[in-house]
Structures are given as structure tokens and as C-alpha cells.
C-alpha positions in Angstrom: 62.7 -48.4 72.8 61.2 -48.2 76.3 57.4 -47.7 76.6 55.4 -46.6 79.6 51.7 -47.6 79.3 49.2 -46.6 81.9 45.8 -48.3 82.4 42.9 -47.6 84.7 42.7 -50.0 87.7 45.2 -51.6 90.0 46.2 -55.0 88.4 47.3 -57.9 90.4 50.3 -60.1 89.6 48.1 -62.6 87.9 48.1 -60.2 84.9 51.9 -60.3 84.7 51.8 -63.2 82.2 50.0 -61.0 79.7 52.8 -58.5 79.9 55.8 -60.8 80.1 59.1 -59.1 80.3 57.6 -55.8 81.4 57.4 -54.2 84.9 54.0 -53.6 86.4 53.5 -51.0 89.2 50.0 -50.5 90.6 48.8 -47.6 92.8 46.4 -44.7 92.9 43.7 -46.5 90.9 46.0 -47.2 87.9 48.7 -49.5 86.7 51.9 -48.5 84.9 53.4 -51.1 82.6 57.0 -50.3 81.6 59.4 -52.2 79.4 61.2 -52.6 76.1 59.1 -52.8 73.0 61.1 -54.1 70.1 59.0 -52.9 67.2 55.5 -51.7 66.1 54.1 -55.3 66.0 55.2 -55.9 69.6 53.5 -52.6 70.6 50.3 -53.6 68.9 50.4 -56.9 70.6 50.7 -55.3 74.0 47.9 -52.9 73.2 45.8 -55.9 72.0 46.3 -57.6 75.3 45.1 -54.5 77.2 42.0 -54.3 75.0 41.3 -58.1 75.1 41.2 -58.2 78.9 38.9 -55.1 79.0 41.3 -52.5 80.4 40.9 -48.8 79.8 44.1 -47.3 78.3 45.0 -44.0 79.8 48.3 -43.2 78.2 51.2 -44.5 76.1 54.6 -42.8 76.2 57.9 -43.8 74.4 61.3 -42.8 75.5 64.9 -44.0 75.8 66.0 -46.8 78.2 66.6 -45.6 81.7 67.9 -48.0 84.4 65.1 -46.7 86.7 62.4 -47.9 84.3 63.7 -51.5 84.1 64.6 -52.2 87.8 62.5 -55.0 89.1 
């Protein structure tokens, strides 16, 4: 399932390793992290990374895979 996670702040590419395999798009004071999450444990891992680096979580949305979401 594809997830779209939004955090406060515009993250630089140095944070990409924490969200390996996911697309990051920063702008307007927030960063959107989009990508496939294989199961609940994976989702909890991504949310743990967000918390452990001190980011403020704004939203989490799940949906079906769309080519637009996964384009680099």
C-alpha cells in the first residue's frame, strides 16, 4: 500500500537514508514522504524514524499505488 506522510519542516536530502525507498518532496514549510509500506511493522518503523529525529508529524494517508506518487 502507498502511504503519504507529511511532516513539518523542509528536510534536506541528508534525511533520505532514514526513509530509504521513499520519495521526499519539500516545500511550503513541510516535507511529504511518499512510498510503498509493506505492512504495519514497516509503517511503525517509518513513524519511529520521524519521531526519533524530532520531526512533527502532520498527517498520514494511505491509498492505492499511483504512478505519480512513485516517480522520482
